[in-house]
Backbone as ProteinMPNN parsed JSONL, in Angstrom:
{"seq_chain_A": "MKYEFITHSPEESIALAENIGKLLRAGDCIAYYGDLGAGKTTFTRGLAKGMGLPDEVSSPTFAIVNEYHGKGSLSLYHFDMYRIESSDELETTGFYDYPLEESVFAVEWSENIEDAFPENVIRIIISRVDDDTRKIVIEGDERFANTGY", "coords_chain_A": {"N_chain_A": [[124.155, 98.217, 115.561], [120.806, 97.214, 115.915], [117.547, 98.5, 116.228], [114.175, 98.008, 116.829], [110.909, 99.166, 116.183], [107.35, 99.501, 116.519], [104.818, 101.407, 115.186], [101.557, 102.829, 115.426], [100.187, 104.819, 114.196], [100.394, 107.873, 112.268], [100.999, 109.905, 114.066], [102.247, 108.566, 116.193], [104.534, 107.676, 114.866], [105.737, 110.133, 114.312], [106.215, 110.985, 116.951], [108.096, 109.074, 117.824], [110.173, 109.656, 116.013], [110.683, 112.275, 116.809], [111.862, 111.876, 119.319], [114.204, 110.65, 118.452], [115.277, 112.706, 116.913], [116.073, 114.495, 118.903], [118.405, 113.369, 119.722], [120.231, 113.615, 117.727], [123.251, 114.749, 116.122], [125.753, 117.04, 114.871], [126.988, 116.096, 111.719], [125.647, 113.713, 111.468], [124.18, 111.391, 109.308], [121.305, 110.323, 107.868], [119.967, 107.568, 106.349], [117.241, 106.747, 104.598], [115.077, 103.969, 104.015], [112.452, 102.531, 102.274], [109.233, 101.908, 100.869], [107.27, 103.849, 98.5], [105.136, 106.066, 100.094], [105.546, 105.001, 102.598], [106.195, 106.53, 104.804], [108.391, 108.21, 105.132], [108.779, 111.014, 104.838], [106.983, 111.904, 106.762], [108.23, 110.867, 109.035], [110.515, 112.434, 108.975], [109.422, 114.886, 109.625], [109.003, 114.573, 112.362], [111.683, 114.264, 113.2], [112.717, 116.837, 112.639], [111.172, 118.348, 114.39], [112.047, 117.312, 116.856], [114.662, 118.204, 116.735], [114.308, 120.826, 117.198], [113.556, 122.54, 115.182], [111.724, 125.06, 113.529], [110.336, 125.007, 111.115], [107.852, 123.868, 108.713], [107.911, 120.686, 107.574], [108.194, 119.358, 104.331], [107.801, 117.189, 101.474], [110.744, 116.711, 99.556], [110.581, 116.076, 96.864], [110.361, 117.377, 94.272], [112.208, 119.403, 94.478], [114.601, 118.273, 95.134], [116.218, 118.851, 97.393], [115.328, 120.045, 100.602], [115.78, 122.638, 102.894], [116.172, 123.172, 106.37], [116.339, 125.4, 108.978], [117.206, 126.568, 112.22], [117.234, 128.796, 115.044], [120.194, 128.716, 116.693], [120.241, 125.954, 116.587], [120.977, 122.752, 115.081], [121.142, 122.519, 111.518], [118.936, 120.965, 109.16], [119.114, 118.986, 106.333], [117.134, 117.794, 103.917], [116.938, 115.352, 101.688], [115.816, 114.059, 98.516], [116.284, 111.35, 96.624], [115.039, 110.058, 94.57], [114.917, 110.404, 91.755], [117.531, 110.159, 91.091], [119.898, 108.051, 89.79], [122.334, 106.899, 90.478], [125.277, 107.25, 92.573], [127.077, 108.587, 91.009], [125.725, 110.622, 89.767], [125.42, 112.573, 91.673], [127.012, 114.894, 91.808], [125.819, 116.783, 90.11], [123.613, 117.547, 91.568], [124.39, 119.088, 93.676], [124.818, 117.932, 96.09], [127.246, 117.407, 97.447], [127.997, 119.913, 98.207], [126.712, 120.705, 100.47], [126.939, 121.237, 104.019], [127.68, 118.66, 105.741], [129.272, 118.091, 107.993], [128.562, 119.989, 109.858], [125.874, 119.81, 110.233], [122.759, 117.966, 109.836], [121.888, 115.285, 107.723], [119.109, 113.96, 105.998], [118.106, 111.407, 104.016], [116.032, 110.431, 101.513], [115.113, 107.573, 99.513], [117.591, 106.388, 99.546], [118.895, 104.096, 98.743], [119.661, 104.451, 96.163], [122.012, 105.872, 96.196], [123.826, 104.618, 97.817], [126.625, 104.067, 98.062], [127.731, 106.546, 98.548], [127.523, 107.359, 101.134], [128.668, 108.23, 104.475], [130.757, 106.202, 106.621], [129.572, 105.842, 109.138], [126.792, 105.978, 108.785], [123.34, 106.351, 109.598], [120.848, 104.09, 109.39], [117.462, 103.973, 108.528], [114.775, 102.002, 108.302], [111.646, 101.818, 106.995], [108.715, 100.116, 107.091], [105.605, 99.423, 105.69], [102.932, 98.163, 107.395], [100.138, 98.123, 107.61], [97.413, 100.383, 106.789], [97.859, 102.316, 108.836], [99.839, 101.303, 110.537], [103.312, 100.969, 111.149], [106.437, 99.38, 110.775], [109.45, 100.136, 112.112], [112.808, 100.174, 111.723], [115.845, 100.893, 113.153], [119.135, 101.303, 112.39], [121.891, 101.934, 113.999], [124.033, 103.657, 116.33], [124.464, 103.196, 119.936], [123.012, 105.321, 120.967], [120.364, 105.212, 120.193], [119.019, 103.264, 121.55], [117.105, 103.559, 123.619], [114.77, 104.925, 122.624], [112.031, 104.966, 122.635], [108.579, 105.933, 122.24]], "CA_chain_A": [[123.085, 97.825, 116.438], [119.475, 97.395, 115.341], [116.452, 98.753, 117.162], [112.927, 97.86, 116.089], [109.741, 99.787, 116.797], [106.081, 99.431, 115.797], [103.946, 102.55, 115.456], [100.195, 102.528, 114.995], [99.584, 106.017, 113.608], [101.405, 108.861, 111.899], [101.381, 110.657, 115.262], [103.227, 107.746, 116.923], [105.783, 107.724, 114.089], [106.315, 111.46, 114.546], [106.711, 111.007, 118.328], [109.338, 108.291, 117.833], [111.177, 110.431, 115.289], [111.021, 113.434, 117.636], [112.838, 111.398, 120.3], [115.462, 110.428, 117.734], [115.777, 114.027, 116.545], [116.725, 115.094, 120.068], [119.699, 112.708, 119.903], [121.094, 113.82, 116.565], [124.347, 115.704, 116.283], [126.404, 117.442, 113.628], [127.653, 115.016, 111.003], [124.787, 112.535, 111.323], [123.549, 111.196, 108.005], [120.254, 109.314, 107.966], [119.602, 106.972, 105.067], [115.922, 106.117, 104.676], [114.697, 102.893, 103.108], [111.027, 102.268, 102.398], [108.456, 102.112, 99.651], [106.486, 105.065, 98.349], [104.037, 106.128, 101.052], [105.872, 104.311, 103.851], [106.2, 107.495, 105.901], [109.718, 108.809, 105.284], [108.639, 112.451, 105.076], [106.333, 112.03, 108.073], [109.279, 110.633, 110.029], [111.394, 113.606, 108.962], [108.719, 115.938, 110.387], [109.319, 114.347, 113.766], [113.105, 114.574, 113.417], [112.864, 118.292, 112.673], [110.56, 118.815, 115.643], [112.974, 116.948, 117.929], [115.853, 119.044, 116.592], [113.945, 122.194, 117.548], [113.42, 123.354, 113.971], [110.353, 125.589, 113.483], [109.727, 124.932, 109.786], [106.967, 122.772, 108.335], [108.633, 119.796, 106.669], [107.446, 118.83, 103.196], [108.589, 116.296, 100.636], [111.632, 117.405, 98.627], [110.539, 115.346, 95.602], [110.621, 118.186, 93.088], [113.329, 120.304, 94.722], [115.721, 117.385, 95.481], [116.597, 119.084, 98.789], [114.713, 121.11, 101.38], [116.648, 123.032, 104.002], [115.473, 123.634, 107.566], [117.298, 126.04, 109.868], [116.638, 127.159, 113.421], [118.159, 129.635, 115.809], [121.008, 127.995, 117.662], [120.134, 124.501, 116.476], [121.531, 122.172, 113.863], [120.32, 122.571, 110.315], [118.566, 119.677, 108.587], [119.015, 118.962, 104.882], [116.258, 116.663, 103.607], [117.146, 115.047, 100.271], [115.038, 113.021, 97.853], [117.122, 110.837, 95.536], [114.2, 109.198, 93.747], [115.26, 110.521, 90.342], [118.975, 109.965, 90.937], [120.095, 106.616, 89.551], [123.553, 106.407, 91.119], [126.052, 108.305, 93.222], [127.78, 109.328, 89.958], [124.901, 111.784, 89.413], [125.296, 113.497, 92.802], [127.693, 116.157, 91.517], [124.891, 117.723, 89.477], [122.57, 117.955, 92.519], [124.96, 119.934, 94.711], [124.843, 117.151, 97.335], [128.542, 117.536, 98.13], [128.186, 121.304, 98.615], [126.048, 120.936, 101.751], [127.894, 121.016, 105.111], [127.315, 117.564, 106.637], [130.035, 118.134, 109.241], [127.959, 120.909, 110.818], [124.418, 119.691, 110.144], [122.225, 116.603, 109.736], [121.282, 114.941, 106.44], [118.108, 112.895, 105.956], [118.093, 111.106, 102.59], [115.036, 109.469, 101.035], [115.542, 106.781, 98.357], [119.033, 106.325, 99.737], [119.482, 102.938, 98.069], [120.19, 104.9, 94.881], [123.338, 106.474, 96.364], [124.38, 103.918, 98.979], [128.08, 104.144, 98.171], [128.15, 107.916, 98.834], [127.315, 107.664, 102.545], [129.792, 108.019, 105.385], [130.799, 104.887, 107.267], [128.694, 105.813, 110.314], [125.431, 106.337, 108.396], [122.237, 105.807, 110.388], [119.84, 103.574, 108.463], [116.111, 103.863, 109.057], [113.968, 101.223, 107.369], [110.239, 101.958, 107.357], [107.877, 99.161, 106.356], [104.163, 99.604, 105.865], [102.245, 96.942, 107.819], [98.784, 98.383, 107.116], [97.221, 101.811, 106.537], [98.396, 103.161, 109.903], [100.919, 100.664, 111.29], [104.62, 100.925, 110.517], [107.578, 98.759, 111.446], [110.575, 101.05, 111.905], [114.064, 99.597, 112.185], [116.925, 101.871, 113.163], [120.473, 100.734, 112.482], [122.761, 103.029, 114.417], [124.777, 103.389, 117.557], [123.713, 102.98, 121.179], [122.149, 106.472, 121.277], [118.99, 104.955, 119.811], [118.519, 102.102, 122.287], [115.938, 103.878, 124.453], [114.095, 106.045, 121.964], [110.588, 104.704, 122.55], [107.727, 107.129, 122.222]], "C_chain_A": [[121.754, 98.135, 115.764], [118.45, 97.56, 116.449], [115.161, 98.753, 116.357], [111.763, 98.427, 116.882], [108.524, 99.557, 115.901], [105.282, 100.67, 116.192], [102.583, 102.265, 114.83], [99.456, 103.73, 114.416], [100.713, 106.945, 113.158], [101.902, 109.647, 113.116], [102.408, 109.885, 116.097], [104.568, 107.73, 116.189], [106.496, 109.05, 114.302], [106.906, 111.532, 115.959], [108.026, 110.222, 118.455], [110.461, 109.086, 117.17], [111.606, 111.668, 116.082], [112.055, 113.04, 118.688], [114.198, 111.167, 119.657], [116.093, 111.764, 117.362], [116.505, 114.719, 117.679], [118.125, 114.534, 120.284], [120.689, 112.98, 118.778], [122.14, 114.891, 116.836], [124.971, 116.002, 114.913], [127.153, 116.269, 113.022], [126.824, 113.76, 110.846], [124.132, 112.542, 109.946], [122.573, 110.045, 108.13], [119.886, 108.866, 106.565], [118.282, 106.245, 105.254], [115.78, 105.026, 103.624], [113.216, 102.627, 103.334], [110.314, 102.607, 101.105], [107.779, 103.476, 99.644], [105.312, 105.015, 99.325], [104.312, 105.441, 102.376], [105.876, 105.26, 105.048], [107.54, 108.166, 106.141], [109.632, 110.314, 105.572], [107.959, 112.711, 106.41], [107.361, 111.862, 109.185], [110.203, 111.848, 110.114], [110.742, 114.782, 109.683], [109.028, 115.808, 111.877], [110.773, 114.647, 114.087], [113.298, 116.076, 113.568], [112.303, 118.866, 113.972], [111.489, 118.521, 116.821], [114.253, 117.765, 117.916], [115.576, 120.498, 116.931], [113.801, 123.117, 116.349], [111.969, 123.784, 113.8], [109.623, 125.375, 112.162], [108.803, 123.741, 109.631], [107.684, 121.941, 107.285], [107.701, 119.303, 105.566], [108.383, 117.969, 102.348], [109.468, 117.089, 99.679], [111.629, 116.803, 97.223], [110.915, 116.199, 94.397], [111.818, 119.106, 93.251], [114.647, 119.543, 94.906], [116.188, 117.598, 96.911], [115.761, 120.228, 99.358], [115.608, 121.37, 102.577], [115.804, 123.569, 105.144], [116.513, 124.142, 108.557], [116.562, 126.613, 111.075], [117.675, 128.014, 114.109], [118.894, 128.764, 116.817], [120.901, 126.483, 117.583], [120.797, 124.037, 115.179], [120.578, 122.409, 112.692], [120.058, 121.152, 109.837], [118.427, 119.85, 107.081], [118.312, 117.665, 104.514], [116.293, 116.433, 102.095], [116.175, 113.968, 99.784], [115.814, 112.585, 96.621], [116.348, 109.915, 94.593], [114.61, 109.218, 92.273], [116.755, 110.362, 90.065], [119.227, 108.46, 90.832], [121.345, 106.047, 90.183], [124.297, 107.575, 91.746], [126.863, 109.117, 92.21], [127.032, 110.604, 89.575], [124.842, 112.842, 90.52], [125.957, 114.846, 92.569], [126.72, 117.194, 90.978], [123.811, 118.222, 90.43], [123.077, 118.948, 93.551], [125.076, 119.228, 96.053], [126.123, 117.383, 98.133], [128.823, 118.958, 98.594], [127.554, 121.609, 99.97], [126.969, 120.508, 102.891], [127.474, 119.917, 106.098], [128.014, 117.679, 107.983], [129.447, 119.077, 110.281], [126.433, 120.871, 110.801], [124.016, 118.221, 110.145], [121.619, 116.435, 108.345], [120.239, 113.856, 106.676], [117.844, 112.637, 104.477], [117.056, 110.036, 102.269], [115.543, 108.812, 99.759], [117.059, 106.638, 98.373], [119.686, 105.125, 99.059], [120.095, 103.327, 96.725], [121.603, 105.471, 94.979], [124.092, 105.847, 97.536], [125.886, 104.118, 99.142], [128.606, 105.549, 98.464], [128.057, 108.265, 100.326], [128.573, 107.47, 103.38], [129.67, 106.657, 106.076], [129.799, 104.764, 108.411], [127.254, 106.211, 110.011], [124.412, 105.644, 109.31], [121.168, 105.362, 109.394], [118.502, 103.458, 109.173], [115.255, 103.202, 107.988], [112.521, 101.288, 107.845], [109.421, 101.036, 106.458], [106.421, 99.386, 106.707], [103.547, 98.249, 106.219], [100.787, 96.99, 107.365], [98.63, 99.892, 106.976], [97.883, 102.706, 107.579], [99.643, 102.602, 110.579], [102.205, 100.603, 110.469], [105.596, 100.164, 111.406], [108.778, 99.629, 111.095], [111.805, 100.43, 112.544], [115.136, 100.666, 112.057], [118.237, 101.117, 113.336], [121.41, 101.89, 112.773], [123.447, 102.667, 115.707], [123.86, 103.324, 118.779], [122.844, 104.162, 121.586], [120.667, 106.13, 121.108], [118.356, 103.782, 120.547], [117.224, 102.382, 123.046], [115.153, 105.045, 123.879], [112.6, 105.817, 121.817], [109.789, 105.981, 122.658], [106.683, 107.059, 123.297]], "O_chain_A": [[121.591, 99.176, 115.127], [118.478, 96.861, 117.462], [115.064, 99.419, 115.327], [111.642, 98.202, 118.086], [108.65, 99.433, 114.683], [105.091, 100.948, 117.376], [102.479, 101.55, 113.833], [98.25, 103.671, 114.175], [101.849, 106.817, 113.614], [103.076, 110.011, 113.191], [103.335, 110.482, 116.645], [105.622, 107.767, 116.823], [107.717, 109.087, 114.456], [107.99, 112.086, 116.141], [108.956, 110.67, 119.124], [111.566, 109.176, 117.704], [112.77, 112.063, 116.027], [113.013, 113.776, 118.925], [115.23, 111.461, 120.26], [117.306, 111.934, 117.483], [117.461, 115.456, 117.44], [118.945, 115.159, 120.957], [121.859, 112.61, 118.875], [121.95, 115.797, 117.648], [124.733, 115.292, 113.936], [127.862, 115.541, 113.716], [127.244, 112.827, 110.162], [123.606, 113.556, 109.489], [122.96, 108.923, 108.458], [119.538, 109.676, 105.707], [118.206, 105.251, 105.976], [116.285, 105.138, 102.507], [112.777, 102.511, 104.478], [110.74, 103.479, 100.348], [107.728, 104.164, 100.663], [104.581, 104.026, 99.37], [103.407, 105.308, 103.2], [105.595, 104.847, 106.173], [107.8, 108.644, 107.245], [110.331, 110.822, 106.448], [108.327, 113.649, 107.117], [107.366, 112.617, 110.157], [110.62, 112.24, 111.203], [111.44, 115.593, 110.292], [109.28, 116.799, 112.562], [111.07, 115.223, 115.133], [113.957, 116.537, 114.5], [112.895, 119.763, 114.573], [111.696, 119.376, 117.681], [114.861, 117.994, 118.962], [116.493, 121.318, 116.954], [113.912, 124.335, 116.481], [111.067, 122.954, 113.916], [108.406, 125.546, 112.1], [108.945, 122.734, 110.324], [108.026, 122.45, 106.218], [106.572, 118.888, 105.827], [109.603, 118.025, 102.497], [108.998, 118.041, 99.055], [112.581, 117.002, 96.468], [111.723, 115.767, 93.575], [112.39, 119.549, 92.255], [115.713, 120.153, 94.833], [116.525, 116.629, 97.591], [115.518, 121.236, 98.694], [116.129, 120.441, 103.194], [114.851, 124.319, 104.932], [117.442, 123.425, 108.93], [115.431, 127.085, 110.957], [118.861, 127.953, 113.784], [118.277, 128.151, 117.688], [121.433, 125.792, 118.451], [121.127, 124.84, 114.306], [119.363, 122.486, 112.869], [120.858, 120.248, 110.078], [117.718, 120.739, 106.608], [118.826, 116.575, 104.766], [115.745, 117.221, 101.323], [115.77, 113.086, 100.542], [115.983, 113.361, 95.68], [116.942, 109.088, 93.901], [114.647, 108.175, 91.62], [117.183, 110.426, 88.912], [118.808, 107.694, 91.7], [121.426, 104.84, 90.408], [123.989, 108.738, 91.485], [127.293, 110.227, 92.523], [127.646, 111.564, 89.109], [124.264, 113.909, 90.312], [125.486, 115.853, 93.098], [126.793, 118.364, 91.352], [123.152, 119.22, 90.137], [122.278, 119.587, 94.236], [125.4, 119.863, 97.056], [126.08, 117.538, 99.354], [129.799, 119.185, 99.309], [127.828, 122.655, 100.558], [127.702, 119.529, 102.758], [126.966, 120.221, 107.177], [127.407, 117.393, 109.016], [129.789, 118.986, 111.46], [125.779, 121.789, 111.296], [124.834, 117.344, 110.422], [120.926, 117.322, 107.848], [120.462, 112.938, 107.465], [117.408, 113.536, 103.759], [117.179, 108.887, 102.694], [116.31, 109.414, 99.007], [117.72, 106.755, 97.341], [120.895, 105.129, 98.824], [120.952, 102.613, 96.204], [122.314, 105.549, 93.978], [124.914, 106.509, 98.17], [126.363, 104.32, 100.259], [129.814, 105.727, 98.614], [128.47, 109.352, 100.732], [129.435, 106.657, 103.046], [128.598, 106.053, 106.099], [129.239, 103.69, 108.627], [126.562, 106.73, 110.887], [124.606, 104.504, 109.732], [120.643, 106.181, 108.639], [118.414, 102.917, 110.275], [115.036, 103.76, 106.913], [112.206, 100.866, 108.958], [109.434, 101.161, 105.234], [106.059, 99.52, 107.876], [103.63, 97.301, 105.438], [100.268, 96.023, 106.808], [99.624, 100.614, 107.039], [98.418, 103.758, 107.229], [100.427, 103.365, 111.141], [102.206, 100.247, 109.29], [105.577, 100.294, 112.63], [109.085, 99.833, 109.92], [111.842, 100.191, 113.751], [115.314, 101.267, 110.997], [118.422, 100.385, 114.308], [121.687, 102.718, 111.905], [123.444, 101.509, 116.126], [122.636, 103.389, 118.659], [122.007, 104.018, 122.478], [119.816, 106.692, 121.797], [117.258, 103.354, 120.191], [116.343, 101.524, 123.104], [114.902, 106.035, 124.567], [111.967, 106.424, 120.952], [110.297, 107.001, 123.125], [105.876, 107.978, 123.434]]}, "name": "protein", "num_of_chains": 1, "seq": "MKYEFITHSPEESIALAENIGKLLRAGDCIAYYGDLGAGKTTFTRGLAKGMGLPDEVSSPTFAIVNEYHGKGSLSLYHFDMYRIESSDELETTGFYDYPLEESVFAVEWSENIEDAFPENVIRIIISRVDDDTRKIVIEGDERFANTGY"}
């Protein structure tokens, strides 16, 4: 199922993502698609907020993964696969060592490792319309039907 939203500011994108974050559950893997500067990390800030995570989310570009943990809530593992050319390289990143079955993954530049995702991956496509406006398409199950902000 596809759900399409238009946001007109980073704050609206964060609010939409916060609503989605409240719906996430252990084992969810989010695959982001979008150009540089589209707002993938901004969206992840909202997811973390909706999941009840207290940490400040930042881009994992140089670390490959940033981990966010809260008391009594799911953990979020935020990956950046920009420098990974294929799923064959994932072994060296430790990707398979993280516990997806008991947490949530959010993966930027996911097109580089498409074949490594579980069958029920949630795809989030973020397109830049102008400086502030984003078209956000969510491909996932019926949980995301009424996630307006």
